[in-house]
C-alpha positions as CSV (number, residue, x, y, z in Angstrom):
1,X,-44.2,-2.1,16.1
2,X,-46.6,-1.9,18.9
3,X,-47.4,-5.7,19.2
4,X,-44.8,-8.2,20.3
5,X,-43.5,-10.5,17.5
6,X,-44.2,-14.3,17.6
7,X,-40.8,-15.4,18.9
8,X,-39.8,-16.7,22.3
9,X,-37.8,-14.5,24.7
10,X,-35.8,-17.5,25.7
11,X,-34.7,-18.0,22.1
12,X,-33.7,-14.4,21.8
13,X,-31.7,-14.5,25.1
14,X,-29.9,-17.7,24.0
15,X,-29.0,-16.1,20.6
16,X,-27.6,-13.0,22.3
17,X,-25.5,-15.3,24.6
18,X,-24.2,-17.3,21.6
19,X,-23.5,-14.4,19.3
20,X,-22.4,-11.6,21.6
21,X,-21.5,-13.5,24.8
22,X,-24.2,-11.6,26.7
23,X,-25.5,-13.1,30.0
24,X,-28.9,-11.3,29.9
25,X,-30.6,-10.7,33.1
26,X,-33.8,-9.4,31.5
27,X,-35.3,-8.8,28.1
28,X,-38.2,-6.4,27.8
29,X,-40.3,-5.7,24.7
30,X,-40.7,-2.0,23.9
31,X,-43.9,-1.1,22.1
32,X,-42.4,1.8,20.1
33,X,-41.5,2.6,16.5
34,X,-43.3,3.0,13.2
35,X,-41.6,0.3,11.1
36,X,-43.9,-2.4,10.0
37,X,-41.1,-5.0,10.1
38,X,-39.1,-4.1,13.2
39,X,-39.5,-4.7,16.9
40,X,-37.6,-3.2,19.9
41,X,-36.4,-4.6,23.2
42,X,-34.3,-3.4,26.1
43,X,-31.7,-5.9,27.3
44,X,-30.1,-5.7,30.8
45,X,-27.0,-7.5,31.9
46,X,-25.1,-7.2,35.2
47,X,-23.0,-4.2,34.0
48,X,-24.7,-2.7,30.9
49,X,-28.0,-1.9,29.2
50,X,-28.5,-2.5,25.5
51,X,-31.1,-1.7,22.9
52,X,-32.1,-4.7,20.6
53,X,-33.9,-4.4,17.3
54,X,-35.4,-7.4,15.6
55,X,-36.0,-7.0,11.9
56,X,-37.9,-9.3,9.6
57,X,-37.5,-9.6,5.9
58,X,-33.8,-8.9,5.6
59,X,-31.6,-5.9,6.6
60,X,-30.2,-3.0,4.8
61,X,-26.4,-3.3,5.1
62,X,-26.1,0.4,5.0
63,X,-28.0,0.7,8.3
64,X,-25.1,-1.1,9.9
65,X,-22.1,0.1,7.8
66,X,-22.8,3.9,7.8
67,X,-23.0,4.6,11.6
68,X,-20.1,2.2,12.2
69,X,-18.0,4.1,9.6
70,X,-18.9,7.5,11.1
71,X,-18.1,6.3,14.6
72,X,-14.7,5.2,13.3
73,X,-14.2,8.7,11.9
74,X,-14.8,10.1,15.4
75,X,-18.4,11.2,14.8
76,X,-19.7,9.8,18.1
77,X,-23.2,11.1,17.6
78,X,-23.8,8.2,15.2
79,X,-25.2,5.3,17.3
80,X,-23.6,2.2,15.8
81,X,-24.4,-1.5,16.3
82,X,-22.2,-3.7,18.5
83,X,-20.2,-6.4,16.7
84,X,-20.8,-10.0,17.5
85,X,-17.9,-12.1,18.9
86,X,-17.1,-13.1,15.3
87,X,-17.0,-9.4,14.1
88,X,-20.4,-9.2,12.3
89,X,-22.6,-6.2,12.9
90,X,-25.8,-8.4,13.3
91,X,-26.9,-11.9,13.9
92,X,-29.9,-13.9,12.9
93,X,-32.6,-16.0,14.5
94,X,-35.1,-17.9,12.4
95,X,-36.6,-15.2,10.0
96,X,-35.3,-12.3,12.1
97,X,-32.1,-10.2,12.0
98,X,-30.9,-9.1,15.5
99,X,-29.1,-5.8,15.8
100,X,-27.7,-4.9,19.2
101,X,-26.9,-1.3,20.1
102,X,-25.8,0.6,23.2
103,X,-28.9,1.8,25.2
104,X,-29.0,5.6,25.0
105,X,-30.8,6.8,28.1
106,X,-32.4,10.1,27.4
107,X,-35.3,11.8,25.5
108,X,-35.9,12.1,21.8
109,X,-36.3,15.5,20.4
110,X,-39.9,14.5,19.7
111,X,-40.6,14.6,23.4
112,X,-38.8,17.9,24.3
113,X,-38.0,21.3,23.0
114,X,-34.3,21.8,22.0
115,X,-32.5,24.9,23.0
116,X,-30.9,27.1,20.3
117,X,-27.5,25.7,21.3
118,X,-28.7,22.1,20.8
119,X,-30.1,23.0,17.3
120,X,-26.8,24.6,16.4
121,X,-24.9,21.5,17.6
122,X,-27.3,19.3,15.6
123,X,-26.6,21.4,12.5
124,X,-22.8,21.0,13.1
125,X,-23.2,17.2,13.4
126,X,-25.2,17.0,10.2
127,X,-22.5,19.0,8.3
128,X,-19.8,16.7,9.7
129,X,-21.8,13.7,8.4
130,X,-22.3,15.3,5.0
131,X,-18.6,16.2,4.8
132,X,-17.5,12.6,5.6
133,X,-15.5,11.2,2.7
134,X,-17.3,8.6,0.7
135,X,-14.8,5.8,0.4
136,X,-15.1,2.8,-2.0
137,X,-15.7,0.5,1.0
138,X,-18.6,2.6,2.1
139,X,-20.1,2.7,-1.4
140,X,-20.1,-1.1,-1.4
141,X,-22.7,-1.1,1.4
142,X,-24.6,2.2,1.0
143,X,-26.9,2.6,-2.0
144,X,-26.8,5.6,-4.2
145,X,-29.9,7.6,-5.1
146,X,-31.7,6.6,-8.2
147,X,-34.3,9.3,-8.8
148,X,-38.0,8.5,-9.3
149,X,-37.5,4.7,-9.1
150,X,-38.5,4.0,-5.5
151,X,-41.9,3.2,-4.0
152,X,-43.7,2.9,-7.4
153,X,-43.9,-0.9,-7.3
154,X,-45.2,-0.9,-3.8
155,X,-47.7,1.9,-4.6
156,X,-48.9,0.0,-7.7
157,X,-49.4,-3.2,-5.6
158,X,-51.4,-1.2,-3.0
159,X,-53.6,0.5,-5.7
160,X,-54.2,-2.8,-7.4
161,X,-55.5,-4.4,-4.2
162,X,-57.4,-1.2,-3.5
163,X,-59.0,-1.2,-6.9
164,X,-60.0,-4.9,-6.7
165,X,-61.4,-4.3,-3.2
166,X,-59.1,-7.2,-2.0
167,X,-59.3,-6.1,1.6
168,X,-61.6,-6.5,4.7
169,X,-62.1,-4.9,8.1
170,X,-63.3,-1.6,9.4
171,X,-59.9,0.1,9.3
172,X,-59.3,-1.0,5.6
173,X,-62.7,0.5,4.8
174,X,-61.8,3.8,6.4
175,X,-58.5,4.0,4.7
176,X,-60.1,3.1,1.3
177,X,-62.5,6.0,1.8
178,X,-59.7,8.3,2.6
179,X,-57.7,7.1,-0.4
180,X,-60.6,7.9,-2.7
181,X,-61.2,11.3,-1.2
182,X,-57.5,12.2,-1.7
183,X,-57.0,10.4,-5.0
184,X,-56.2,13.7,-6.8
185,X,-53.5,14.6,-4.3
186,X,-52.0,11.1,-4.6
187,X,-51.9,11.2,-8.4
188,X,-50.5,14.7,-8.3
189,X,-47.7,13.6,-5.9
190,X,-46.8,10.7,-8.2
191,X,-46.7,13.0,-11.3
192,X,-44.5,15.6,-9.6
193,X,-42.3,12.9,-8.1
194,X,-41.6,11.5,-11.6
195,X,-41.2,14.9,-13.3
196,X,-38.8,16.3,-10.6
197,X,-36.9,13.0,-10.5
198,X,-36.3,13.0,-14.2
199,X,-34.9,16.5,-14.0
200,X,-32.5,15.5,-11.2
201,X,-31.4,12.4,-13.0
202,X,-30.5,14.4,-16.0
203,X,-28.4,16.9,-14.0
204,X,-27.8,15.6,-10.5
205,X,-26.3,17.8,-7.7
206,X,-23.4,16.6,-5.6
207,X,-24.0,13.5,-3.5
208,X,-23.2,13.1,0.2
209,X,-23.8,10.5,2.9
210,X,-27.3,11.0,4.2
211,X,-29.1,9.6,7.2
212,X,-32.3,10.0,5.2
213,X,-34.7,9.7,8.1
214,X,-33.4,12.4,10.4
215,X,-36.7,13.5,11.9
216,X,-37.0,14.5,15.5
217,X,-37.9,11.0,16.9
218,X,-34.4,9.8,15.7
219,X,-32.5,12.4,17.8
220,X,-31.8,11.6,21.4
221,X,-30.3,13.9,24.0
222,X,-28.6,11.6,26.4
223,X,-28.0,12.0,30.1
224,X,-24.8,14.0,29.5
225,X,-26.5,16.3,27.1
226,X,-24.9,14.8,24.0
227,X,-26.8,14.5,20.8
228,X,-27.1,10.9,19.5
229,X,-28.5,9.9,16.2
230,X,-30.3,6.5,15.9
231,X,-32.2,4.4,13.3
232,X,-29.9,4.5,10.1
233,X,-32.2,2.1,8.2
234,X,-32.8,4.5,5.3
235,X,-29.2,5.6,4.8
236,X,-28.3,6.6,1.3
237,X,-25.7,8.5,-0.7
238,X,-27.7,11.3,-2.2
239,X,-28.0,15.1,-2.4
240,X,-27.8,16.8,1.0
241,X,-31.4,17.9,0.5
242,X,-32.4,14.3,1.4
243,X,-31.6,15.3,5.0
244,X,-32.1,19.0,4.8
245,X,-35.8,18.4,3.9
246,X,-36.4,17.8,7.6
247,X,-35.4,21.3,8.5
248,X,-37.1,23.3,5.7
249,X,-40.9,23.5,5.4
250,X,-41.2,20.8,8.0
251,X,-43.1,22.5,10.9
252,X,-40.1,24.0,12.7
253,X,-40.1,27.5,14.0
254,X,-38.0,30.1,12.2
255,X,-35.7,30.4,15.2
256,X,-35.1,26.6,15.3
257,X,-34.4,26.5,11.6
258,X,-32.1,29.5,11.8
259,X,-30.2,27.9,14.7
260,X,-29.8,24.6,12.8
261,X,-28.4,26.3,9.8
262,X,-26.1,28.5,11.9
263,X,-24.5,25.2,13.0
264,X,-24.7,23.6,9.6
265,X,-23.1,26.5,7.8
266,X,-23.5,27.9,4.3
267,X,-26.0,25.8,2.4
268,X,-27.4,27.0,-0.9
269,X,-30.6,25.0,-1.2
270,X,-31.3,23.2,-4.4
271,X,-35.1,23.7,-4.5
272,X,-35.5,21.1,-7.2
273,X,-34.0,18.5,-5.0
274,X,-35.9,19.6,-1.9
275,X,-39.2,19.5,-3.7
276,X,-38.4,16.1,-5.1
277,X,-37.6,14.7,-1.7
278,X,-40.7,16.1,-0.1
279,X,-42.7,14.2,-2.8
280,X,-40.5,11.2,-2.4
281,X,-41.4,11.2,1.3
282,X,-45.1,11.5,0.5
283,X,-45.1,8.5,-1.9
284,X,-43.1,6.5,0.6
285,X,-45.8,7.1,3.2
286,X,-48.7,6.4,0.8
287,X,-47.0,3.1,-0.1
288,X,-46.0,2.2,3.4
289,X,-49.3,2.7,5.2
290,X,-51.3,1.4,2.2
291,X,-49.2,-1.8,2.3
292,X,-49.9,-2.3,5.9
293,X,-53.6,-1.9,5.6
294,X,-54.3,-3.5,2.3
295,X,-51.5,-6.1,1.8
296,X,-50.2,-7.3,5.1
297,X,-52.0,-10.1,6.9
298,X,-49.9,-10.3,10.1
299,X,-50.3,-6.9,11.7
300,X,-52.1,-6.5,15.0
301,X,-55.0,-4.2,15.6
302,X,-53.0,-1.5,17.4
303,X,-50.6,-1.2,14.5
304,X,-53.4,-1.1,12.0
305,X,-55.1,1.7,14.0
306,X,-51.7,3.5,14.0
307,X,-51.4,3.1,10.2
308,X,-55.0,4.5,9.7
309,X,-54.2,7.6,11.9
310,X,-50.9,8.2,10.2
311,X,-52.3,7.9,6.7
312,X,-55.1,10.4,7.6
313,X,-52.6,12.8,9.1
314,X,-50.6,13.0,5.8
315,X,-53.3,15.2,4.4
316,X,-53.7,17.5,7.4
317,X,-52.8,21.1,7.3
318,X,-49.0,21.7,7.5
319,X,-48.3,18.0,7.2
320,X,-46.6,15.8,4.6
321,X,-48.7,16.6,1.5
322,X,-49.0,20.3,2.2
323,X,-45.3,20.6,2.9
324,X,-44.5,19.0,-0.4
325,X,-46.7,21.5,-2.2
326,X,-44.9,24.4,-0.3
327,X,-41.5,23.1,-1.4
328,X,-42.7,22.7,-5.0
329,X,-43.9,26.3,-5.0
330,X,-40.5,27.4,-3.8
331,X,-38.9,25.4,-6.6
332,X,-41.2,27.0,-9.2
333,X,-40.4,30.5,-7.8
334,X,-36.7,29.8,-7.8
335,X,-36.7,28.5,-11.3
336,X,-38.9,31.2,-12.7
337,X,-41.4,28.7,-14.1
338,X,-45.2,28.9,-13.8
339,X,-47.3,26.6,-11.7
């Protein structure tokens, strides 16, 4: 989030000392990220820097367990949380969960162009993650895909508020107009999401461990040139296409896509699953930004403005909605069906 949460820095520093034994020299809020219930800080001590995430409304245990598990397997690209002195992977303070990570100094792929070698290494890292054995202990923490059952309740709540005009403010008015203008696309996305999900549920492909949010902002090239993967909040056990959707029909050049798959290796694409996940992503975005604008009462003006811009961008050329349509067309062509 872009606006600092309503919690004292002194309380955070004291909690870090009590839980992690950190003698913090400074705590600085970082106005970054696009999660409506998460806030970021840098923490400096005499000998190390840390990245601190505050999360409100509970945590996803998979976000902690999955990178910790991969790190133990030797996949060092997975940036895992530090354990508290009692061995837990997070601590709490009032309504917030506190997650402490090593601070990765470097640039995200969002801010730079990767070389062909870096794309190939990224592909190899993703294959290693997908090849990781799914042990019973991991399954206890990481959810499994349940097709066509996510986002619908949130989307229904948003559409109810929207239909009842239970909102106020200039930004809400703008988003309401955009929602009306794109009502057909939103309805089509929901229909295809349900139809594709039903087909996958009837005959699911193999499942692997997926990061599930492996877009370019979550890849950091550190000072040593190593690729580090952050933000495991959406981790799920699902078909590999849940991750591969970020490398096909997602705005990459052909050269970058080819380099990624050269590192990833042989990957026959299940176009049904890919099309499903493109529409899954679209519904997630509709629900997320709609919830922020029409349902949340504690979001600051900068974050509301960001939500408006992001919602509008979903319908732009070669963005989320159009990419879902492209993947759906590929699925239809591959299956021999008619649009």
